[in-house]
Biopython code that builds the backbone (N, CA, C, O; Angstrom):
import numpy as np
from Bio.PDB.StructureBuilder import StructureBuilder

atoms = [
    (1, "MET", "N", (202.271, -46.331, -27.739)),
    (1, "MET", "CA", (202.180, -47.886, -27.092)),
    (1, "MET", "C", (200.906, -48.008, -26.154)),
    (1, "MET", "O", (200.458, -47.223, -25.317)),
    (2, "THR", "N", (200.454, -49.308, -26.591)),
    (2, "THR", "CA", (199.395, -49.623, -25.659)),
    (2, "THR", "C", (199.651, -50.009, -24.364)),
    (2, "THR", "O", (200.821, -50.090, -23.992)),
    (3, "PHE", "N", (198.668, -50.279, -23.560)),
    (3, "PHE", "CA", (199.078, -51.060, -22.228)),
    (3, "PHE", "C", (199.680, -52.453, -22.418)),
    (3, "PHE", "O", (200.668, -52.925, -21.857)),
    (4, "GLU", "N", (198.846, -53.031, -23.360)),
    (4, "GLU", "CA", (199.016, -54.478, -23.724)),
    (4, "GLU", "C", (200.636, -54.576, -24.171)),
    (4, "GLU", "O", (201.387, -55.422, -23.684)),
    (5, "GLN", "N", (200.998, -53.732, -25.020)),
    (5, "GLN", "CA", (202.305, -53.701, -25.557)),
    (5, "GLN", "C", (203.300, -53.325, -24.303)),
    (5, "GLN", "O", (204.317, -53.972, -24.057)),
    (6, "CYS", "N", (202.906, -52.306, -23.627)),
    (6, "CYS", "CA", (204.000, -52.208, -22.469)),
    (6, "CYS", "C", (204.082, -53.234, -21.620)),
    (6, "CYS", "O", (205.177, -53.621, -21.210)),
    (7, "GLN", "N", (203.016, -53.756, -21.280)),
    (7, "GLN", "CA", (202.993, -54.893, -20.264)),
    (7, "GLN", "C", (203.688, -56.084, -20.896)),
    (7, "GLN", "O", (204.310, -56.847, -20.156)),
    (8, "ALA", "N", (203.641, -56.288, -22.079)),
    (8, "ALA", "CA", (204.285, -57.835, -22.738)),
    (8, "ALA", "C", (205.832, -57.214, -22.757)),
    (8, "ALA", "O", (206.721, -57.905, -22.260)),
    (9, "ASN", "N", (206.085, -56.209, -23.199)),
    (9, "ASN", "CA", (207.564, -55.787, -23.104)),
    (9, "ASN", "C", (208.137, -55.492, -21.783)),
    (9, "ASN", "O", (209.325, -55.764, -21.612)),
    (10, "LEU", "N", (207.569, -55.058, -20.982)),
    (10, "LEU", "CA", (208.204, -55.068, -19.428)),
    (10, "LEU", "C", (208.254, -56.456, -18.798)),
    (10, "LEU", "O", (209.169, -56.765, -18.035)),
    (11, "MET", "N", (207.316, -57.250, -19.104)),
    (11, "MET", "CA", (207.309, -58.749, -18.582)),
    (11, "MET", "C", (208.568, -59.567, -19.344)),
    (11, "MET", "O", (209.098, -60.492, -18.729)),
    (12, "THR", "N", (208.974, -59.260, -20.513)),
    (12, "THR", "CA", (209.980, -59.851, -21.064)),
    (12, "THR", "C", (211.281, -59.396, -20.458)),
    (12, "THR", "O", (212.167, -60.204, -20.181)),
    (13, "ILE", "N", (211.400, -58.055, -20.246)),
    (13, "ILE", "CA", (212.711, -57.357, -19.737)),
    (13, "ILE", "C", (212.669, -57.755, -18.381)),
    (13, "ILE", "O", (213.775, -58.107, -17.970)),
    (14, "ARG", "N", (211.570, -57.825, -17.386)),
    (14, "ARG", "CA", (211.513, -58.153, -16.078)),
    (14, "ARG", "C", (212.106, -59.766, -15.957)),
    (14, "ARG", "O", (212.937, -60.092, -15.110)),
    (15, "ASN", "N", (211.618, -60.549, -16.796)),
    (15, "ASN", "CA", (212.181, -61.885, -16.739)),
    (15, "ASN", "C", (213.566, -62.067, -17.033)),
    (15, "ASN", "O", (214.306, -62.840, -16.425)),
    (16, "ARG", "N", (213.949, -61.197, -18.155)),
    (16, "ARG", "CA", (215.408, -61.531, -18.623)),
    (16, "ARG", "C", (216.545, -61.094, -17.377)),
    (16, "ARG", "O", (217.610, -61.668, -17.149)),
    (17, "GLN", "N", (215.936, -59.820, -16.607)),
    (17, "GLN", "CA", (216.712, -59.112, -15.502)),
    (17, "GLN", "C", (216.415, -59.919, -14.062)),
    (17, "GLN", "O", (217.130, -59.794, -13.068)),
    (18, "GLY", "N", (215.426, -60.626, -14.125)),
    (18, "GLY", "CA", (215.041, -61.334, -12.936)),
    (18, "GLY", "C", (214.638, -60.405, -11.796)),
    (18, "GLY", "O", (214.905, -60.617, -10.613)),
    (19, "THR", "N", (213.947, -59.320, -12.285)),
    (19, "THR", "CA", (213.436, -58.192, -11.112)),
    (19, "THR", "C", (212.010, -57.472, -11.525)),
    (19, "THR", "O", (211.642, -57.174, -12.661)),
    (20, "GLN", "N", (211.364, -57.294, -10.370)),
    (20, "GLN", "CA", (210.262, -56.448, -10.906)),
    (20, "GLN", "C", (210.259, -54.994, -11.267)),
    (20, "GLN", "O", (209.261, -54.435, -11.722)),
    (21, "CYS", "N", (211.524, -54.336, -11.027)),
    (21, "CYS", "CA", (212.188, -53.167, -10.841)),
    (21, "CYS", "C", (213.310, -53.106, -12.034)),
    (21, "CYS", "O", (214.402, -52.704, -11.632)),
    (22, "PRO", "N", (213.248, -53.404, -13.312)),
    (22, "PRO", "CA", (214.461, -53.537, -14.238)),
    (22, "PRO", "C", (214.779, -52.098, -14.653)),
    (22, "PRO", "O", (214.042, -51.112, -14.619)),
    (23, "VAL", "N", (216.180, -52.224, -15.096)),
    (23, "VAL", "CA", (216.671, -51.008, -15.484)),
    (23, "VAL", "C", (216.389, -50.897, -17.067)),
    (23, "VAL", "O", (216.881, -51.698, -17.861)),
    (24, "VAL", "N", (215.659, -49.965, -17.405)),
    (24, "VAL", "CA", (215.254, -49.711, -18.847)),
    (24, "VAL", "C", (215.571, -48.609, -19.486)),
    (24, "VAL", "O", (215.797, -47.633, -18.771)),
    (25, "LYS", "N", (215.679, -48.439, -20.985)),
    (25, "LYS", "CA", (215.971, -47.056, -21.551)),
    (25, "LYS", "C", (214.654, -46.982, -22.636)),
    (25, "LYS", "O", (214.314, -47.819, -23.473)),
    (26, "VAL", "N", (214.011, -45.594, -22.286)),
    (26, "VAL", "CA", (212.633, -45.428, -23.110)),
    (26, "VAL", "C", (212.887, -44.393, -24.058)),
    (26, "VAL", "O", (213.602, -43.452, -23.717)),
    (27, "ALA", "N", (212.406, -44.440, -25.182)),
    (27, "ALA", "CA", (212.240, -43.350, -26.339)),
    (27, "ALA", "C", (211.126, -42.881, -25.990)),
    (27, "ALA", "O", (210.120, -43.541, -25.728)),
    (28, "TYR", "N", (211.254, -41.619, -25.965)),
    (28, "TYR", "CA", (209.951, -40.588, -25.536)),
    (28, "TYR", "C", (210.281, -39.443, -26.478)),
    (28, "TYR", "O", (211.377, -38.887, -26.403)),
    (29, "ASN", "N", (209.325, -39.060, -27.398)),
    (29, "ASN", "CA", (209.428, -37.866, -28.168)),
    (29, "ASN", "C", (210.974, -37.292, -28.661)),
    (29, "ASN", "O", (211.472, -36.169, -28.598)),
    (30, "GLY", "N", (211.389, -38.344, -29.079)),
    (30, "GLY", "CA", (212.819, -37.860, -29.865)),
    (30, "GLY", "C", (214.052, -37.995, -28.665)),
    (30, "GLY", "O", (215.232, -37.822, -28.972)),
    (31, "THR", "N", (213.654, -38.301, -27.358)),
    (31, "THR", "CA", (214.655, -38.530, -26.313)),
    (31, "THR", "C", (214.793, -39.761, -25.874)),
    (31, "THR", "O", (213.833, -40.530, -25.930)),
    (32, "PHE", "N", (215.981, -40.148, -25.373)),
    (32, "PHE", "CA", (215.985, -41.546, -24.828)),
    (32, "PHE", "C", (216.106, -40.927, -23.140)),
    (32, "PHE", "O", (216.653, -39.867, -22.836)),
    (33, "TYR", "N", (215.466, -41.863, -22.211)),
    (33, "TYR", "CA", (215.554, -41.724, -20.972)),
    (33, "TYR", "C", (215.893, -43.098, -20.409)),
    (33, "TYR", "O", (215.469, -44.120, -20.950)),
    (34, "GLN", "N", (216.734, -43.121, -19.213)),
    (34, "GLN", "CA", (217.076, -44.342, -18.705)),
    (34, "GLN", "C", (216.897, -44.334, -17.183)),
    (34, "GLN", "O", (216.999, -43.263, -16.584)),
    (35, "GLY", "N", (216.619, -45.551, -16.481)),
    (35, "GLY", "CA", (216.605, -45.369, -15.089)),
    (35, "GLY", "C", (216.069, -46.984, -14.646)),
    (35, "GLY", "O", (216.169, -47.977, -15.366)),
    (36, "ARG", "N", (215.520, -46.936, -13.357)),
    (36, "ARG", "CA", (215.266, -48.062, -12.815)),
    (36, "ARG", "C", (213.593, -47.901, -12.709)),
    (36, "ARG", "O", (213.001, -47.009, -12.101)),
    (37, "LEU", "N", (213.067, -48.877, -13.377)),
    (37, "LEU", "CA", (211.423, -48.659, -13.574)),
    (37, "LEU", "C", (210.820, -49.072, -12.042)),
    (37, "LEU", "O", (211.020, -50.145, -11.473)),
    (38, "THR", "N", (210.069, -47.989, -11.560)),
    (38, "THR", "CA", (209.582, -48.029, -10.362)),
    (38, "THR", "C", (208.038, -48.447, -10.271)),
    (38, "THR", "O", (207.591, -49.079, -9.313)),
    (39, "ARG", "N", (207.344, -48.073, -11.255)),
    (39, "ARG", "CA", (205.891, -48.299, -11.560)),
    (39, "ARG", "C", (205.595, -47.996, -12.942)),
    (39, "ARG", "O", (206.103, -47.092, -13.605)),
    (40, "ALA", "N", (204.660, -48.900, -13.346)),
    (40, "ALA", "CA", (204.245, -48.901, -14.639)),
    (40, "ALA", "C", (202.526, -49.092, -14.397)),
    (40, "ALA", "O", (202.031, -50.032, -13.775)),
    (41, "ASP", "N", (201.920, -48.207, -14.904)),
    (41, "ASP", "CA", (200.304, -48.220, -14.892)),
    (41, "ASP", "C", (199.879, -49.425, -15.803)),
    (41, "ASP", "O", (198.751, -49.897, -15.666)),
    (42, "SER", "N", (200.728, -49.919, -16.702)),
    (42, "SER", "CA", (200.165, -50.912, -17.534)),
    (42, "SER", "C", (200.025, -52.293, -16.747)),
    (42, "SER", "O", (199.316, -53.184, -17.216)),
    (43, "ASP", "N", (200.824, -52.487, -15.340)),
    (43, "ASP", "CA", (200.536, -53.589, -14.609)),
    (43, "ASP", "C", (199.329, -53.685, -14.241)),
    (43, "ASP", "O", (198.735, -52.625, -14.041)),
    (44, "PRO", "N", (198.679, -54.833, -14.062)),
    (44, "PRO", "CA", (197.193, -54.886, -13.654)),
    (44, "PRO", "C", (197.012, -54.433, -12.017)),
    (44, "PRO", "O", (195.980, -53.887, -11.628)),
    (45, "GLU", "N", (197.991, -54.691, -11.246)),
    (45, "GLU", "CA", (197.759, -54.169, -9.907)),
    (45, "GLU", "C", (197.618, -52.529, -9.838)),
    (45, "GLU", "O", (196.944, -51.939, -8.995)),
    (46, "ASN", "N", (198.326, -51.954, -10.808)),
    (46, "ASN", "CA", (198.342, -50.391, -10.963)),
    (46, "ASN", "C", (197.113, -49.653, -11.780)),
    (46, "ASN", "O", (196.817, -48.464, -11.664)),
    (47, "ARG", "N", (196.406, -50.698, -12.703)),
    (47, "ARG", "CA", (195.499, -50.092, -13.362)),
    (47, "ARG", "C", (194.288, -49.599, -12.644)),
    (47, "ARG", "O", (193.877, -48.522, -13.076)),
    (48, "GLY", "N", (193.663, -50.080, -11.729)),
    (48, "GLY", "CA", (192.536, -49.840, -11.098)),
    (48, "GLY", "C", (191.329, -50.190, -12.030)),
    (48, "GLY", "O", (191.424, -51.086, -12.869)),
    (49, "ASP", "N", (190.046, -49.359, -11.833)),
    (49, "ASP", "CA", (188.889, -49.506, -12.657)),
    (49, "ASP", "C", (188.606, -48.282, -13.651)),
    (49, "ASP", "O", (187.567, -48.034, -14.263)),
    (50, "SER", "N", (189.896, -47.542, -13.641)),
    (50, "SER", "CA", (189.767, -46.432, -14.702)),
    (50, "SER", "C", (189.777, -46.834, -16.204)),
    (50, "SER", "O", (190.784, -47.350, -16.689)),
    (51, "PRO", "N", (188.746, -46.616, -16.883)),
    (51, "PRO", "CA", (189.031, -46.916, -18.555)),
    (51, "PRO", "C", (190.004, -46.119, -19.230)),
    (51, "PRO", "O", (190.225, -46.301, -20.427)),
    (52, "SER", "N", (190.683, -45.134, -18.474)),
    (52, "SER", "CA", (191.405, -44.197, -19.155)),
    (52, "SER", "C", (192.564, -44.760, -19.980)),
    (52, "SER", "O", (192.958, -45.801, -19.452)),
    (53, "PRO", "N", (193.241, -44.455, -21.064)),
    (53, "PRO", "CA", (194.164, -45.092, -21.985)),
    (53, "PRO", "C", (195.581, -44.450, -21.508)),
    (53, "PRO", "O", (196.663, -44.885, -21.903)),
    (54, "PHE", "N", (195.447, -43.454, -20.687)),
    (54, "PHE", "CA", (196.573, -42.667, -20.318)),
    (54, "PHE", "C", (197.302, -43.217, -19.136)),
    (54, "PHE", "O", (196.889, -42.852, -18.035)),
    (55, "GLY", "N", (198.129, -43.884, -19.174)),
    (55, "GLY", "CA", (198.965, -44.426, -17.901)),
    (55, "GLY", "C", (200.418, -43.809, -17.940)),
    (55, "GLY", "O", (200.796, -43.167, -18.920)),
    (56, "LEU", "N", (201.206, -44.026, -16.853)),
    (56, "LEU", "CA", (202.408, -43.851, -16.745)),
    (56, "LEU", "C", (203.374, -44.645, -16.238)),
    (56, "LEU", "O", (203.095, -45.439, -15.340)),
    (57, "LEU", "N", (204.641, -44.540, -16.741)),
    (57, "LEU", "CA", (205.853, -45.136, -16.250)),
    (57, "LEU", "C", (206.905, -44.282, -15.453)),
    (57, "LEU", "O", (207.445, -43.304, -15.970)),
    (58, "VAL", "N", (207.151, -44.664, -14.274)),
    (58, "VAL", "CA", (207.983, -44.007, -13.731)),
    (58, "VAL", "C", (209.563, -44.306, -13.486)),
    (58, "VAL", "O", (209.876, -45.353, -12.920)),
    (59, "LEU", "N", (210.384, -43.546, -13.838)),
    (59, "LEU", "CA", (211.724, -44.064, -13.852)),
    (59, "LEU", "C", (212.410, -43.544, -12.879)),
    (59, "LEU", "O", (212.247, -42.334, -12.719)),
    (60, "GLU", "N", (213.400, -44.283, -11.911)),
    (60, "GLU", "CA", (214.124, -43.638, -10.799)),
    (60, "GLU", "C", (215.721, -43.695, -11.371)),
    (60, "GLU", "O", (216.294, -44.654, -11.888)),
    (61, "SER", "N", (216.250, -42.306, -11.090)),
    (61, "SER", "CA", (217.539, -42.293, -11.782)),
    (61, "SER", "C", (218.482, -43.366, -10.936)),
    (61, "SER", "O", (218.278, -43.697, -9.768)),
    (62, "LEU", "N", (219.515, -43.816, -11.752)),
    (62, "LEU", "CA", (220.468, -44.764, -11.585)),
    (62, "LEU", "C", (221.520, -44.319, -10.505)),
    (62, "LEU", "O", (221.845, -43.136, -10.599)),
    (63, "GLY", "N", (222.044, -44.956, -9.615)),
    (63, "GLY", "CA", (223.111, -44.594, -8.760)),
    (63, "GLY", "C", (222.737, -44.597, -7.270)),
    (63, "GLY", "O", (221.543, -44.731, -7.002)),
    (64, "LEU", "N", (223.625, -44.463, -6.270)),
    (64, "LEU", "CA", (223.308, -44.657, -5.057)),
    (64, "LEU", "C", (222.555, -43.561, -4.157)),
    (64, "LEU", "O", (222.146, -43.826, -3.027)),
    (65, "GLY", "N", (222.426, -42.431, -4.705)),
    (65, "GLY", "CA", (221.748, -41.478, -4.315)),
    (65, "GLY", "C", (220.159, -41.335, -4.905)),
    (65, "GLY", "O", (219.897, -41.601, -6.078)),
    (66, "ARG", "N", (219.304, -40.953, -4.090)),
    (66, "ARG", "CA", (218.035, -40.758, -4.928)),
    (66, "ARG", "C", (217.834, -39.379, -5.569)),
    (66, "ARG", "O", (217.912, -38.321, -4.944)),
    (67, "GLY", "N", (217.579, -39.488, -6.832)),
    (67, "GLY", "CA", (217.486, -38.246, -7.586)),
    (67, "GLY", "C", (216.017, -38.029, -8.099)),
    (67, "GLY", "O", (215.160, -38.844, -7.756)),
    (68, "PRO", "N", (215.704, -37.029, -8.857)),
    (68, "PRO", "CA", (214.344, -37.066, -9.506)),
    (68, "PRO", "C", (213.884, -38.053, -9.952)),
    (68, "PRO", "O", (214.674, -38.957, -10.227)),
    (69, "GLU", "N", (212.457, -38.249, -10.188)),
    (69, "GLU", "CA", (211.980, -39.350, -11.016)),
    (69, "GLU", "C", (211.824, -38.821, -12.382)),
    (69, "GLU", "O", (211.935, -37.639, -12.705)),
    (70, "THR", "N", (211.562, -39.788, -13.126)),
    (70, "THR", "CA", (211.096, -39.379, -14.637)),
    (70, "THR", "C", (209.785, -39.841, -14.845)),
    (70, "THR", "O", (209.636, -41.054, -14.691)),
    (71, "ILE", "N", (208.766, -39.159, -15.166)),
    (71, "ILE", "CA", (207.513, -39.749, -15.322)),
    (71, "ILE", "C", (207.096, -39.344, -16.818)),
    (71, "ILE", "O", (207.047, -38.200, -17.272)),
    (72, "LEU", "N", (206.776, -40.671, -17.547)),
    (72, "LEU", "CA", (206.525, -40.733, -19.034)),
    (72, "LEU", "C", (205.075, -41.268, -19.288)),
    (72, "LEU", "O", (204.650, -42.278, -18.727)),
    (73, "GLN", "N", (204.410, -40.586, -20.094)),
    (73, "GLN", "CA", (203.033, -41.234, -20.345)),
    (73, "GLN", "C", (203.280, -42.306, -21.502)),
    (73, "GLN", "O", (203.877, -42.155, -22.568)),
    (74, "ILE", "N", (202.724, -43.295, -21.044)),
    (74, "ILE", "CA", (202.573, -44.824, -22.005)),
    (74, "ILE", "C", (202.071, -44.583, -23.478)),
    (74, "ILE", "O", (202.567, -45.228, -24.401)),
    (75, "ALA", "N", (201.135, -43.700, -23.679)),
    (75, "ALA", "CA", (200.602, -43.587, -24.996)),
    (75, "ALA", "C", (201.628, -42.789, -25.869)),
    (75, "ALA", "O", (201.522, -42.775, -27.095)),
    (76, "ASP", "N", (202.674, -42.093, -25.173)),
    (76, "ASP", "CA", (203.452, -41.340, -26.080)),
    (76, "ASP", "C", (204.736, -41.933, -26.351)),
    (76, "ASP", "O", (205.576, -41.330, -27.019)),
    (77, "ILE", "N", (204.971, -43.277, -25.789)),
    (77, "ILE", "CA", (206.146, -44.064, -26.231)),
    (77, "ILE", "C", (205.757, -44.760, -27.414)),
    (77, "ILE", "O", (204.610, -45.154, -27.626)),
    (78, "PRO", "N", (206.816, -44.917, -28.250)),
    (78, "PRO", "CA", (206.403, -45.883, -29.432)),
    (78, "PRO", "C", (206.527, -47.099, -29.336)),
    (78, "PRO", "O", (207.288, -47.477, -28.445)),
    (79, "ALA", "N", (205.988, -47.940, -30.013)),
    (79, "ALA", "CA", (205.662, -49.447, -29.754)),
    (79, "ALA", "C", (207.054, -50.335, -29.492)),
    (79, "ALA", "O", (206.969, -51.393, -28.870)),
    (80, "ASP", "N", (208.246, -49.889, -29.960)),
    (80, "ASP", "CA", (209.553, -50.469, -29.606)),
    (80, "ASP", "C", (210.264, -49.486, -28.852)),
    (80, "ASP", "O", (211.491, -49.436, -28.933)),
    (81, "GLY", "N", (209.678, -48.768, -28.189)),
    (81, "GLY", "CA", (210.490, -47.626, -27.348)),
    (81, "GLY", "C", (211.005, -48.090, -26.071)),
    (81, "GLY", "O", (211.793, -47.306, -25.542)),
    (82, "ILE", "N", (210.765, -49.152, -25.448)),
    (82, "ILE", "CA", (211.131, -49.505, -24.084)),
    (82, "ILE", "C", (212.273, -50.724, -24.469)),
    (82, "ILE", "O", (212.112, -51.765, -25.107)),
    (83, "ARG", "N", (213.380, -50.209, -23.875)),
    (83, "ARG", "CA", (214.531, -51.476, -24.482)),
    (83, "ARG", "C", (215.202, -51.934, -22.679)),
    (83, "ARG", "O", (215.237, -51.269, -21.643)),
    (84, "ASP", "N", (215.568, -53.093, -22.941)),
    (84, "ASP", "CA", (216.519, -53.711, -21.765)),
    (84, "ASP", "C", (217.853, -52.824, -21.669)),
    (84, "ASP", "O", (218.438, -52.594, -22.727)),
    (85, "MET", "N", (218.293, -52.388, -20.656)),
    (85, "MET", "CA", (219.695, -51.729, -20.477)),
    (85, "MET", "C", (220.812, -52.794, -20.359)),
    (85, "MET", "O", (221.971, -52.598, -20.726)),
    (86, "SER", "N", (220.250, -54.185, -19.693)),
    (86, "SER", "CA", (221.240, -55.139, -19.660)),
    (86, "SER", "C", (221.557, -55.856, -20.839)),
    (86, "SER", "O", (222.457, -56.694, -20.775)),
    (87, "ALA", "N", (220.853, -55.624, -22.096)),
    (87, "ALA", "CA", (221.266, -56.340, -23.275)),
    (87, "ALA", "C", (221.742, -55.667, -24.208)),
    (87, "ALA", "O", (221.480, -55.822, -25.400)),
    (88, "ALA", "N", (222.614, -54.720, -23.647)),
    (88, "ALA", "CA", (223.403, -53.700, -24.388)),
    (88, "ALA", "C", (224.369, -54.472, -25.261)),
    (88, "ALA", "O", (225.156, -53.871, -25.992)),
]
sb = StructureBuilder()
sb.init_structure("model")
sb.init_model(0)
sb.init_chain("A")
sb.init_seg("    ")
for serial, (resi, resn, name, xyz) in enumerate(atoms, 1):
    if name == "N":
        sb.init_residue(resn, " ", resi, " ")
    sb.init_atom(name, np.array(xyz, "f"), 0.0, 1.0, " ", f" {name:<3s}", serial, name[0])
structure = sb.get_structure()
């Protein structure tokens, strides 16, 4: 997935859920991860001046307690790999 694909996909999901930190399901190397998105390097405010194509998505576990974060590399996510959990 490119940064542009990631940003477009996340904008659609954020608009649908009405939050900057939507609940998503991400396909990644044959496994699905789900959680609340807390950071996306595809967002302009997180890109910085680095020309690197390798950015991250950070997912926080769902629930009341804070669990470990899941860190996924955007380049390893397939083009249709980010899904809206509220649209099940």
